[in-house]
mmCIF file as Biopython writes it, N, C-alpha, C and O atoms, coordinates in Angstrom:
data_model
#
loop_
_atom_site.group_PDB
_atom_site.id
_atom_site.type_symbol
_atom_site.label_atom_id
_atom_site.label_alt_id
_atom_site.label_comp_id
_atom_site.label_asym_id
_atom_site.label_entity_id
_atom_site.label_seq_id
_atom_site.pdbx_PDB_ins_code
_atom_site.Cartn_x
_atom_site.Cartn_y
_atom_site.Cartn_z
_atom_site.occupancy
_atom_site.B_iso_or_equiv
_atom_site.auth_seq_id
_atom_site.auth_asym_id
_atom_site.pdbx_PDB_model_num
ATOM 1   N N  . MET A ? 1  ? -117.887 148.693 65.331 1.0 0.0 1  A 1 
ATOM 2   C CA . MET A ? 1  ? -117.572 149.982 64.801 1.0 0.0 1  A 1 
ATOM 3   C C  . MET A ? 1  ? -116.249 149.898 63.967 1.0 0.0 1  A 1 
ATOM 4   O O  . MET A ? 1  ? -116.099 150.559 62.938 1.0 0.0 1  A 1 
ATOM 5   N N  . LEU A ? 2  ? -115.284 149.038 64.472 1.0 0.0 2  A 1 
ATOM 6   C CA . LEU A ? 2  ? -114.024 149.016 63.726 1.0 0.0 2  A 1 
ATOM 7   C C  . LEU A ? 2  ? -114.249 148.432 62.314 1.0 0.0 2  A 1 
ATOM 8   O O  . LEU A ? 2  ? -113.588 148.827 61.353 1.0 0.0 2  A 1 
ATOM 9   N N  . LYS A ? 3  ? -115.210 147.469 62.213 1.0 0.0 3  A 1 
ATOM 10  C CA . LYS A ? 3  ? -115.471 146.812 60.879 1.0 0.0 3  A 1 
ATOM 11  C C  . LYS A ? 3  ? -115.993 147.844 59.965 1.0 0.0 3  A 1 
ATOM 12  O O  . LYS A ? 3  ? -115.564 147.915 58.813 1.0 0.0 3  A 1 
ATOM 13  N N  . ALA A ? 4  ? -116.890 148.645 60.411 1.0 0.0 4  A 1 
ATOM 14  C CA . ALA A ? 4  ? -117.406 149.685 59.598 1.0 0.0 4  A 1 
ATOM 15  C C  . ALA A ? 4  ? -116.352 150.775 59.087 1.0 0.0 4  A 1 
ATOM 16  O O  . ALA A ? 4  ? -116.344 151.304 57.975 1.0 0.0 4  A 1 
ATOM 17  N N  . PHE A ? 5  ? -115.459 150.995 60.154 1.0 0.0 5  A 1 
ATOM 18  C CA . PHE A ? 5  ? -114.426 151.926 59.747 1.0 0.0 5  A 1 
ATOM 19  C C  . PHE A ? 5  ? -113.451 151.447 58.608 1.0 0.0 5  A 1 
ATOM 20  O O  . PHE A ? 5  ? -113.050 152.166 57.693 1.0 0.0 5  A 1 
ATOM 21  N N  . HIS A ? 6  ? -113.114 150.052 58.813 1.0 0.0 6  A 1 
ATOM 22  C CA . HIS A ? 6  ? -112.365 149.458 57.747 1.0 0.0 6  A 1 
ATOM 23  C C  . HIS A ? 6  ? -113.051 149.313 56.388 1.0 0.0 6  A 1 
ATOM 24  O O  . HIS A ? 6  ? -112.452 149.400 55.316 1.0 0.0 6  A 1 
ATOM 25  N N  . LYS A ? 7  ? -114.262 149.101 56.516 1.0 0.0 7  A 1 
ATOM 26  C CA . LYS A ? 7  ? -115.203 148.943 55.267 1.0 0.0 7  A 1 
ATOM 27  C C  . LYS A ? 7  ? -115.135 150.361 54.571 1.0 0.0 7  A 1 
ATOM 28  O O  . LYS A ? 7  ? -114.952 150.461 53.358 1.0 0.0 7  A 1 
ATOM 29  N N  . PHE A ? 8  ? -115.284 151.392 55.361 1.0 0.0 8  A 1 
ATOM 30  C CA . PHE A ? 8  ? -115.288 152.765 54.735 1.0 0.0 8  A 1 
ATOM 31  C C  . PHE A ? 8  ? -113.981 153.054 54.078 1.0 0.0 8  A 1 
ATOM 32  O O  . PHE A ? 8  ? -113.972 153.364 52.886 1.0 0.0 8  A 1 
ATOM 33  N N  . THR A ? 9  ? -112.855 152.975 54.779 1.0 0.0 9  A 1 
ATOM 34  C CA . THR A ? 9  ? -111.480 153.236 54.193 1.0 0.0 9  A 1 
ATOM 35  C C  . THR A ? 9  ? -111.226 152.287 53.017 1.0 0.0 9  A 1 
ATOM 36  O O  . THR A ? 9  ? -110.636 152.697 52.018 1.0 0.0 9  A 1 
ATOM 37  N N  . ASN A ? 10 ? -111.622 151.138 53.111 1.0 0.0 10 A 1 
ATOM 38  C CA . ASN A ? 10 ? -111.430 150.293 51.942 1.0 0.0 10 A 1 
ATOM 39  C C  . ASN A ? 10 ? -112.295 150.640 50.630 1.0 0.0 10 A 1 
ATOM 40  O O  . ASN A ? 10 ? -111.892 150.385 49.495 1.0 0.0 10 A 1 
ATOM 41  N N  . SER A ? 11 ? -113.327 151.149 50.866 1.0 0.0 11 A 1 
ATOM 42  C CA . SER A ? 11 ? -114.188 151.601 49.840 1.0 0.0 11 A 1 
ATOM 43  C C  . SER A ? 11 ? -113.588 152.984 49.212 1.0 0.0 11 A 1 
ATOM 44  O O  . SER A ? 11 ? -113.669 153.228 48.008 1.0 0.0 11 A 1 
ATOM 45  N N  . LEU A ? 12 ? -113.016 153.807 50.096 1.0 0.0 12 A 1 
ATOM 46  C CA . LEU A ? 12 ? -112.304 154.937 49.541 1.0 0.0 12 A 1 
ATOM 47  C C  . LEU A ? 12 ? -111.040 154.505 48.612 1.0 0.0 12 A 1 
ATOM 48  O O  . LEU A ? 12 ? -110.819 154.979 47.498 1.0 0.0 12 A 1 
ATOM 49  N N  . LYS A ? 13 ? -110.297 153.579 49.228 1.0 0.0 13 A 1 
ATOM 50  C CA . LYS A ? 13 ? -109.184 152.987 48.336 1.0 0.0 13 A 1 
ATOM 51  C C  . LYS A ? 13 ? -109.590 152.339 47.054 1.0 0.0 13 A 1 
ATOM 52  O O  . LYS A ? 13 ? -108.869 152.417 46.059 1.0 0.0 13 A 1 
ATOM 53  N N  . SER A ? 14 ? -110.745 151.691 47.056 1.0 0.0 14 A 1 
ATOM 54  C CA . SER A ? 14 ? -111.211 151.212 45.755 1.0 0.0 14 A 1 
ATOM 55  C C  . SER A ? 14 ? -111.630 152.102 44.844 1.0 0.0 14 A 1 
ATOM 56  O O  . SER A ? 14 ? -111.809 151.785 43.668 1.0 0.0 14 A 1 
ATOM 57  N N  . LYS A ? 15 ? -111.841 153.395 45.345 1.0 0.0 15 A 1 
ATOM 58  C CA . LYS A ? 15 ? -112.173 154.427 44.399 1.0 0.0 15 A 1 
ATOM 59  C C  . LYS A ? 15 ? -110.811 155.192 43.874 1.0 0.0 15 A 1 
ATOM 60  O O  . LYS A ? 15 ? -110.834 156.123 43.070 1.0 0.0 15 A 1 
ATOM 61  N N  . GLY A ? 16 ? -109.825 154.734 44.365 1.0 0.0 16 A 1 
ATOM 62  C CA . GLY A ? 16 ? -108.461 155.376 43.901 1.0 0.0 16 A 1 
ATOM 63  C C  . GLY A ? 16 ? -107.975 156.457 44.748 1.0 0.0 16 A 1 
ATOM 64  O O  . GLY A ? 16 ? -107.056 157.197 44.397 1.0 0.0 16 A 1 
ATOM 65  N N  . LEU A ? 17 ? -108.648 156.561 45.979 1.0 0.0 17 A 1 
ATOM 66  C CA . LEU A ? 17 ? -108.308 157.527 46.907 1.0 0.0 17 A 1 
ATOM 67  C C  . LEU A ? 17 ? -107.364 157.104 47.906 1.0 0.0 17 A 1 
ATOM 68  O O  . LEU A ? 17 ? -107.287 155.881 48.021 1.0 0.0 17 A 1 
ATOM 69  N N  . ASN A ? 18 ? -106.673 157.743 48.611 1.0 0.0 18 A 1 
ATOM 70  C CA . ASN A ? 18 ? -105.614 157.421 49.573 1.0 0.0 18 A 1 
ATOM 71  C C  . ASN A ? 18 ? -105.929 157.929 50.948 1.0 0.0 18 A 1 
ATOM 72  O O  . ASN A ? 18 ? -105.306 158.879 51.420 1.0 0.0 18 A 1 
ATOM 73  N N  . PRO A ? 19 ? -106.961 157.265 51.650 1.0 0.0 19 A 1 
ATOM 74  C CA . PRO A ? 19 ? -107.339 157.768 52.962 1.0 0.0 19 A 1 
ATOM 75  C C  . PRO A ? 19 ? -106.166 157.689 54.004 1.0 0.0 19 A 1 
ATOM 76  O O  . PRO A ? 19 ? -105.309 156.806 53.953 1.0 0.0 19 A 1 
ATOM 77  N N  . LYS A ? 20 ? -106.191 158.537 54.813 1.0 0.0 20 A 1 
ATOM 78  C CA . LYS A ? 20 ? -105.250 158.539 55.992 1.0 0.0 20 A 1 
ATOM 79  C C  . LYS A ? 20 ? -106.199 158.641 57.243 1.0 0.0 20 A 1 
ATOM 80  O O  . LYS A ? 20 ? -107.378 158.980 57.138 1.0 0.0 20 A 1 
ATOM 81  N N  . VAL A ? 21 ? -105.531 158.289 58.559 1.0 0.0 21 A 1 
ATOM 82  C CA . VAL A ? 21 ? -106.390 158.429 59.739 1.0 0.0 21 A 1 
ATOM 83  C C  . VAL A ? 21 ? -105.624 159.235 60.716 1.0 0.0 21 A 1 
ATOM 84  O O  . VAL A ? 21 ? -104.424 159.092 60.950 1.0 0.0 21 A 1 
ATOM 85  N N  . LEU A ? 22 ? -106.469 160.145 61.299 1.0 0.0 22 A 1 
ATOM 86  C CA . LEU A ? 22 ? -105.893 160.974 62.456 1.0 0.0 22 A 1 
ATOM 87  C C  . LEU A ? 22 ? -106.749 160.639 63.778 1.0 0.0 22 A 1 
ATOM 88  O O  . LEU A ? 22 ? -107.980 160.639 63.766 1.0 0.0 22 A 1 
ATOM 89  N N  . VAL A ? 23 ? -106.054 160.382 64.802 1.0 0.0 23 A 1 
ATOM 90  C CA . VAL A ? 23 ? -106.597 160.077 66.067 1.0 0.0 23 A 1 
ATOM 91  C C  . VAL A ? 23 ? -106.486 161.256 66.962 1.0 0.0 23 A 1 
ATOM 92  O O  . VAL A ? 23 ? -105.375 161.728 67.207 1.0 0.0 23 A 1 
ATOM 93  N N  . ASN A ? 24 ? -107.723 161.831 67.534 1.0 0.0 24 A 1 
ATOM 94  C CA . ASN A ? 24 ? -107.561 162.907 68.451 1.0 0.0 24 A 1 
ATOM 95  C C  . ASN A ? 24 ? -107.278 162.296 69.831 1.0 0.0 24 A 1 
ATOM 96  O O  . ASN A ? 24 ? -108.051 161.488 70.347 1.0 0.0 24 A 1 
ATOM 97  N N  . PRO A ? 25 ? -106.153 162.710 70.401 1.0 0.0 25 A 1 
ATOM 98  C CA . PRO A ? 25 ? -105.660 162.070 71.700 1.0 0.0 25 A 1 
ATOM 99  C C  . PRO A ? 25 ? -106.448 162.559 72.796 1.0 0.0 25 A 1 
ATOM 100 O O  . PRO A ? 25 ? -106.342 162.034 73.904 1.0 0.0 25 A 1 
ATOM 101 N N  . ALA A ? 26 ? -107.299 163.605 72.564 1.0 0.0 26 A 1 
ATOM 102 C CA . ALA A ? 26 ? -108.136 163.958 73.828 1.0 0.0 26 A 1 
ATOM 103 C C  . ALA A ? 26 ? -109.410 163.080 74.009 1.0 0.0 26 A 1 
ATOM 104 O O  . ALA A ? 26 ? -109.937 162.935 75.112 1.0 0.0 26 A 1 
ATOM 105 N N  . ASN A ? 27 ? -109.870 162.512 72.886 1.0 0.0 27 A 1 
ATOM 106 C CA . ASN A ? 27 ? -111.104 161.619 72.969 1.0 0.0 27 A 1 
ATOM 107 C C  . ASN A ? 27 ? -111.053 160.403 72.197 1.0 0.0 27 A 1 
ATOM 108 O O  . ASN A ? 27 ? -112.052 159.689 72.105 1.0 0.0 27 A 1 
ATOM 109 N N  . ASN A ? 28 ? -109.890 160.096 71.596 1.0 0.0 28 A 1 
ATOM 110 C CA . ASN A ? 28 ? -109.621 158.855 70.865 1.0 0.0 28 A 1 
ATOM 111 C C  . ASN A ? 28 ? -110.445 158.714 69.739 1.0 0.0 28 A 1 
ATOM 112 O O  . ASN A ? 28 ? -110.514 157.626 69.168 1.0 0.0 28 A 1 
ATOM 113 N N  . TYR A ? 29 ? -111.157 159.815 69.308 1.0 0.0 29 A 1 
ATOM 114 C CA . TYR A ? 29 ? -111.914 159.729 67.866 1.0 0.0 29 A 1 
ATOM 115 C C  . TYR A ? 29 ? -110.950 159.549 66.897 1.0 0.0 29 A 1 
ATOM 116 O O  . TYR A ? 29 ? -109.802 159.980 66.999 1.0 0.0 29 A 1 
ATOM 117 N N  . LYS A ? 30 ? -111.442 158.840 65.834 1.0 0.0 30 A 1 
ATOM 118 C CA . LYS A ? 30 ? -110.790 158.541 64.599 1.0 0.0 30 A 1 
ATOM 119 C C  . LYS A ? 30 ? -111.453 159.450 63.386 1.0 0.0 30 A 1 
ATOM 120 O O  . LYS A ? 30 ? -112.660 159.472 63.144 1.0 0.0 30 A 1 
ATOM 121 N N  . TYR A ? 31 ? -110.510 160.149 62.712 1.0 0.0 31 A 1 
ATOM 122 C CA . TYR A ? 31 ? -110.922 161.000 61.654 1.0 0.0 31 A 1 
ATOM 123 C C  . TYR A ? 31 ? -110.327 160.422 60.276 1.0 0.0 31 A 1 
ATOM 124 O O  . TYR A ? 31 ? -109.120 160.185 60.249 1.0 0.0 31 A 1 
ATOM 125 N N  . VAL A ? 32 ? -110.981 160.220 59.315 1.0 0.0 32 A 1 
ATOM 126 C CA . VAL A ? 32 ? -110.429 159.868 58.077 1.0 0.0 32 A 1 
ATOM 127 C C  . VAL A ? 32 ? -110.295 161.156 57.185 1.0 0.0 32 A 1 
ATOM 128 O O  . VAL A ? 32 ? -111.259 161.909 57.044 1.0 0.0 32 A 1 
ATOM 129 N N  . TYR A ? 33 ? -109.124 161.387 56.605 1.0 0.0 33 A 1 
ATOM 130 C CA . TYR A ? 33 ? -109.063 162.430 55.717 1.0 0.0 33 A 1 
ATOM 131 C C  . TYR A ? 33 ? -108.355 162.095 54.477 1.0 0.0 33 A 1 
ATOM 132 O O  . TYR A ? 33 ? -107.490 161.220 54.475 1.0 0.0 33 A 1 
ATOM 133 N N  . LEU A ? 34 ? -108.687 162.765 53.393 1.0 0.0 34 A 1 
ATOM 134 C CA . LEU A ? 34 ? -108.173 162.445 52.219 1.0 0.0 34 A 1 
ATOM 135 C C  . LEU A ? 34 ? -107.099 163.378 51.576 1.0 0.0 34 A 1 
ATOM 136 O O  . LEU A ? 34 ? -106.505 163.077 50.540 1.0 0.0 34 A 1 
ATOM 137 N N  . LYS A ? 35 ? -106.885 164.597 52.310 1.0 0.0 35 A 1 
ATOM 138 C CA . LYS A ? 35 ? -105.905 165.527 51.835 1.0 0.0 35 A 1 
ATOM 139 C C  . LYS A ? 35 ? -105.598 166.354 52.986 1.0 0.0 35 A 1 
ATOM 140 O O  . LYS A ? 35 ? -106.470 166.823 53.718 1.0 0.0 35 A 1 
ATOM 141 N N  . LYS A ? 36 ? -104.289 166.537 53.148 1.0 0.0 36 A 1 
ATOM 142 C CA . LYS A ? 36 ? -103.744 167.556 54.217 1.0 0.0 36 A 1 
ATOM 143 C C  . LYS A ? 36 ? -103.123 168.758 53.453 1.0 0.0 36 A 1 
ATOM 144 O O  . LYS A ? 36 ? -102.289 168.620 52.559 1.0 0.0 36 A 1 
ATOM 145 N N  . VAL A ? 37 ? -103.619 169.979 53.897 1.0 0.0 37 A 1 
ATOM 146 C CA . VAL A ? 37 ? -102.968 171.172 53.249 1.0 0.0 37 A 1 
ATOM 147 C C  . VAL A ? 37 ? -102.600 172.047 54.323 1.0 0.0 37 A 1 
ATOM 148 O O  . VAL A ? 37 ? -103.105 171.952 55.441 1.0 0.0 37 A 1 
ATOM 149 N N  . ASP A ? 38 ? -101.610 173.018 53.971 1.0 0.0 38 A 1 
ATOM 150 C CA . ASP A ? 38 ? -101.283 174.009 55.041 1.0 0.0 38 A 1 
ATOM 151 C C  . ASP A ? 38 ? -101.880 175.375 54.850 1.0 0.0 38 A 1 
ATOM 152 O O  . ASP A ? 38 ? -101.680 176.288 55.652 1.0 0.0 38 A 1 
ATOM 153 N N  . ASP A ? 39 ? -102.671 175.503 53.694 1.0 0.0 39 A 1 
ATOM 154 C CA . ASP A ? 39 ? -103.215 176.724 53.201 1.0 0.0 39 A 1 
ATOM 155 C C  . ASP A ? 39 ? -104.710 176.826 53.094 1.0 0.0 39 A 1 
ATOM 156 O O  . ASP A ? 39 ? -105.321 176.161 52.257 1.0 0.0 39 A 1 
ATOM 157 N N  . GLU A ? 40 ? -105.301 177.634 53.915 1.0 0.0 40 A 1 
ATOM 158 C CA . GLU A ? 40 ? -106.635 177.790 53.988 1.0 0.0 40 A 1 
ATOM 159 C C  . GLU A ? 40 ? -107.334 177.812 52.568 1.0 0.0 40 A 1 
ATOM 160 O O  . GLU A ? 40 ? -108.290 177.077 52.320 1.0 0.0 40 A 1 
ATOM 161 N N  . GLN A ? 41 ? -106.818 178.667 51.684 1.0 0.0 41 A 1 
ATOM 162 C CA . GLN A ? 41 ? -107.400 178.852 50.344 1.0 0.0 41 A 1 
ATOM 163 C C  . GLN A ? 41 ? -107.229 177.467 49.570 1.0 0.0 41 A 1 
ATOM 164 O O  . GLN A ? 41 ? -108.176 177.012 48.929 1.0 0.0 41 A 1 
ATOM 165 N N  . GLU A ? 42 ? -106.243 176.937 49.627 1.0 0.0 42 A 1 
ATOM 166 C CA . GLU A ? 42 ? -106.182 175.497 49.061 1.0 0.0 42 A 1 
ATOM 167 C C  . GLU A ? 42 ? -107.254 174.532 49.531 1.0 0.0 42 A 1 
ATOM 168 O O  . GLU A ? 42 ? -107.896 173.859 48.725 1.0 0.0 42 A 1 
ATOM 169 N N  . ALA A ? 43 ? -107.435 174.473 50.783 1.0 0.0 43 A 1 
ATOM 170 C CA . ALA A ? 43 ? -108.481 173.651 51.483 1.0 0.0 43 A 1 
ATOM 171 C C  . ALA A ? 43 ? -109.876 174.020 50.892 1.0 0.0 43 A 1 
ATOM 172 O O  . ALA A ? 43 ? -110.633 173.134 50.497 1.0 0.0 43 A 1 
ATOM 173 N N  . GLN A ? 44 ? -110.194 175.305 50.838 1.0 0.0 44 A 1 
ATOM 174 C CA . GLN A ? 44 ? -111.516 175.840 50.236 1.0 0.0 44 A 1 
ATOM 175 C C  . GLN A ? 44 ? -111.616 175.378 48.872 1.0 0.0 44 A 1 
ATOM 176 O O  . GLN A ? 44 ? -112.663 174.857 48.485 1.0 0.0 44 A 1 
ATOM 177 N N  . THR A ? 45 ? -110.608 175.523 48.098 1.0 0.0 45 A 1 
ATOM 178 C CA . THR A ? 45 ? -110.620 175.139 46.634 1.0 0.0 45 A 1 
ATOM 179 C C  . THR A ? 45 ? -110.871 173.604 46.474 1.0 0.0 45 A 1 
ATOM 180 O O  . THR A ? 45 ? -111.659 173.198 45.619 1.0 0.0 45 A 1 
ATOM 181 N N  . LEU A ? 46 ? -110.237 172.808 47.249 1.0 0.0 46 A 1 
ATOM 182 C CA . LEU A ? 46 ? -110.434 171.375 47.218 1.0 0.0 46 A 1 
ATOM 183 C C  . LEU A ? 46 ? -111.903 171.053 47.696 1.0 0.0 46 A 1 
ATOM 184 O O  . LEU A ? 46 ? -112.541 170.170 47.124 1.0 0.0 46 A 1 
ATOM 185 N N  . PHE A ? 47 ? -112.371 171.680 48.613 1.0 0.0 47 A 1 
ATOM 186 C CA . PHE A ? 47 ? -113.682 171.569 49.187 1.0 0.0 47 A 1 
ATOM 187 C C  . PHE A ? 47 ? -114.818 171.704 48.100 1.0 0.0 47 A 1 
ATOM 188 O O  . PHE A ? 47 ? -115.702 170.876 47.878 1.0 0.0 47 A 1 
ATOM 189 N N  . LEU A ? 48 ? -114.608 172.982 47.429 1.0 0.0 48 A 1 
ATOM 190 C CA . LEU A ? 48 ? -115.521 173.548 46.400 1.0 0.0 48 A 1 
ATOM 191 C C  . LEU A ? 48 ? -115.638 172.569 45.178 1.0 0.0 48 A 1 
ATOM 192 O O  . LEU A ? 48 ? -116.656 172.428 44.500 1.0 0.0 48 A 1 
ATOM 193 N N  . THR A ? 49 ? -114.452 171.916 44.998 1.0 0.0 49 A 1 
ATOM 194 C CA . THR A ? 49 ? -114.170 171.176 43.705 1.0 0.0 49 A 1 
ATOM 195 C C  . THR A ? 49 ? -114.403 169.644 43.971 1.0 0.0 49 A 1 
ATOM 196 O O  . THR A ? 49 ? -114.199 168.807 43.092 1.0 0.0 49 A 1 
ATOM 197 N N  . LYS A ? 50 ? -114.802 169.353 45.121 1.0 0.0 50 A 1 
ATOM 198 C CA . LYS A ? 50 ? -114.932 168.001 45.625 1.0 0.0 50 A 1 
ATOM 199 C C  . LYS A ? 50 ? -113.711 167.265 45.353 1.0 0.0 50 A 1 
ATOM 200 O O  . LYS A ? 50 ? -113.703 166.270 44.629 1.0 0.0 50 A 1 
ATOM 201 N N  . LEU A ? 51 ? -112.640 167.754 45.942 1.0 0.0 51 A 1 
ATOM 202 C CA . LEU A ? 51 ? -111.271 167.189 45.691 1.0 0.0 51 A 1 
ATOM 203 C C  . LEU A ? 51 ? -110.895 166.939 44.242 1.0 0.0 51 A 1 
ATOM 204 O O  . LEU A ? 51 ? -110.498 165.855 43.813 1.0 0.0 51 A 1 
ATOM 205 N N  . ASN A ? 52 ? -111.065 168.091 43.501 1.0 0.0 52 A 1 
ATOM 206 C CA . ASN A ? 52 ? -110.804 168.056 42.063 1.0 0.0 52 A 1 
ATOM 207 C C  . ASN A ? 52 ? -111.660 166.922 41.336 1.0 0.0 52 A 1 
ATOM 208 O O  . ASN A ? 52 ? -111.163 166.205 40.467 1.0 0.0 52 A 1 
ATOM 209 N N  . ASN A ? 53 ? -112.896 166.822 41.730 1.0 0.0 53 A 1 
ATOM 210 C CA . ASN A ? 53 ? -113.876 165.879 41.222 1.0 0.0 53 A 1 
ATOM 211 C C  . ASN A ? 53 ? -113.492 164.444 41.475 1.0 0.0 53 A 1 
ATOM 212 O O  . ASN A ? 53 ? -113.892 163.618 40.655 1.0 0.0 53 A 1 
ATOM 213 N N  . THR A ? 54 ? -112.726 164.011 42.558 1.0 0.0 54 A 1 
ATOM 214 C CA . THR A ? 54 ? -112.575 162.715 42.786 1.0 0.0 54 A 1 
ATOM 215 C C  . THR A ? 54 ? -113.358 162.158 43.944 1.0 0.0 54 A 1 
ATOM 216 O O  . THR A ? 54 ? -113.212 160.980 44.272 1.0 0.0 54 A 1 
ATOM 217 N N  . TYR A ? 55 ? -114.219 162.999 44.601 1.0 0.0 55 A 1 
ATOM 218 C CA . TYR A ? 55 ? -114.856 162.497 45.708 1.0 0.0 55 A 1 
ATOM 219 C C  . TYR A ? 55 ? -116.257 163.270 45.740 1.0 0.0 55 A 1 
ATOM 220 O O  . TYR A ? 55 ? -116.297 164.476 45.985 1.0 0.0 55 A 1 
ATOM 221 N N  . GLN A ? 56 ? -117.372 162.533 45.486 1.0 0.0 56 A 1 
ATOM 222 C CA . GLN A ? 56 ? -118.736 163.129 45.300 1.0 0.0 56 A 1 
ATOM 223 C C  . GLN A ? 56 ? -119.477 163.131 46.628 1.0 0.0 56 A 1 
ATOM 224 O O  . GLN A ? 56 ? -120.506 163.805 46.638 1.0 0.0 56 A 1 
ATOM 225 N N  . ASP A ? 57 ? -119.182 162.570 47.628 1.0 0.0 57 A 1 
ATOM 226 C CA . ASP A ? 57 ? -119.948 162.466 48.976 1.0 0.0 57 A 1 
ATOM 227 C C  . ASP A ? 57 ? -119.569 163.781 49.787 1.0 0.0 57 A 1 
ATOM 228 O O  . ASP A ? 57 ? -118.750 164.617 49.405 1.0 0.0 57 A 1 
ATOM 229 N N  . LYS A ? 58 ? -120.255 163.824 50.899 1.0 0.0 58 A 1 
ATOM 230 C CA . LYS A ? 58 ? -120.201 164.981 51.764 1.0 0.0 58 A 1 
ATOM 231 C C  . LYS A ? 58 ? -118.652 165.147 52.301 1.0 0.0 58 A 1 
ATOM 232 O O  . LYS A ? 58 ? -117.979 164.175 52.641 1.0 0.0 58 A 1 
ATOM 233 N N  . LEU A ? 59 ? -118.223 166.367 52.330 1.0 0.0 59 A 1 
ATOM 234 C CA . LEU A ? 59 ? -116.916 166.694 52.649 1.0 0.0 59 A 1 
ATOM 235 C C  . LEU A ? 59 ? -117.048 167.794 53.809 1.0 0.0 59 A 1 
ATOM 236 O O  . LEU A ? 59 ? -118.035 168.522 53.910 1.0 0.0 59 A 1 
ATOM 237 N N  . TRP A ? 60 ? -116.019 167.832 54.613 1.0 0.0 60 A 1 
ATOM 238 C CA . TRP A ? 60 ? -115.935 168.898 55.447 1.0 0.0 60 A 1 
ATOM 239 C C  . TRP A ? 60 ? -114.364 169.186 55.620 1.0 0.0 60 A 1 
ATOM 240 O O  . TRP A ? 60 ? -113.522 168.381 55.222 1.0 0.0 60 A 1 
ATOM 241 N N  . ILE A ? 61 ? -114.051 170.354 56.225 1.0 0.0 61 A 1 
ATOM 242 C CA . ILE A ? 61 ? -112.760 170.859 56.505 1.0 0.0 61 A 1 
ATOM 243 C C  . ILE A ? 61 ? -112.451 170.789 58.030 1.0 0.0 61 A 1 
ATOM 244 O O  . ILE A ? 61 ? -113.242 171.343 58.794 1.0 0.0 61 A 1 
ATOM 245 N N  . LEU A ? 62 ? -111.520 170.244 58.455 1.0 0.0 62 A 1 
ATOM 246 C CA . LEU A ? 62 ? -111.102 170.195 59.826 1.0 0.0 62 A 1 
ATOM 247 C C  . LEU A ? 62 ? -109.769 171.009 59.947 1.0 0.0 62 A 1 
ATOM 248 O O  . LEU A ? 62 ? -108.780 170.672 59.296 1.0 0.0 62 A 1 
ATOM 249 N N  . SER A ? 63 ? -109.762 172.066 60.776 1.0 0.0 63 A 1 
ATOM 250 C CA . SER A ? 63 ? -108.655 172.957 61.138 1.0 0.0 63 A 1 
ATOM 251 C C  . SER A ? 63 ? -108.018 172.444 62.454 1.0 0.0 63 A 1 
ATOM 252 O O  . SER A ? 63 ? -108.639 172.368 63.514 1.0 0.0 63 A 1 
ATOM 253 N N  . LEU A ? 64 ? -106.723 172.100 62.285 1.0 0.0 64 A 1 
ATOM 254 C CA . LEU A ? 64 ? -106.000 171.765 63.571 1.0 0.0 64 A 1 
ATOM 255 C C  . LEU A ? 64 ? -105.052 172.816 64.030 1.0 0.0 64 A 1 
ATOM 256 O O  . LEU A ? 64 ? -104.397 173.443 63.197 1.0 0.0 64 A 1 
ATOM 257 N N  . ASN A ? 65 ? -104.947 173.031 65.216 1.0 0.0 65 A 1 
ATOM 258 C CA . ASN A ? 65 ? -103.869 173.889 65.865 1.0 0.0 65 A 1 
ATOM 259 C C  . ASN A ? 65 ? -102.773 172.869 66.264 1.0 0.0 65 A 1 
ATOM 260 O O  . ASN A ? 65 ? -102.975 171.924 67.026 1.0 0.0 65 A 1 
ATOM 261 N N  . ASN A ? 66 ? -101.676 173.137 65.711 1.0 0.0 66 A 1 
ATOM 262 C CA . ASN A ? 66 ? -100.456 172.181 65.958 1.0 0.0 66 A 1 
ATOM 263 C C  . ASN A ? 66 ? -99.656  172.733 67.128 1.0 0.0 66 A 1 
ATOM 264 O O  . ASN A ? 66 ? -98.594  172.212 67.468 1.0 0.0 66 A 1 
ATOM 265 N N  . ASN A ? 67 ? -100.171 173.787 67.736 1.0 0.0 67 A 1 
ATOM 266 C CA . ASN A ? 67 ? -99.137  174.308 68.846 1.0 0.0 67 A 1 
ATOM 267 C C  . ASN A ? 67 ? -99.264  173.478 70.098 1.0 0.0 67 A 1 
ATOM 268 O O  . ASN A ? 67 ? -98.553  173.718 71.073 1.0 0.0 67 A 1 
#
């Protein structure tokens, strides 16, 4: 599983993207993200434009509660 994870993130890097990793402490799941924003409208715009046409695969938005 770890090998596939590194292969995926390296693939993103080779496309000129800057992937980051978030680990959910509740379940230890790792999430790869390409952009962090604080504004819901900006997230929706990036989603609809496929990150300003820089990523053509499936995308989703993860909303986090930092409280």
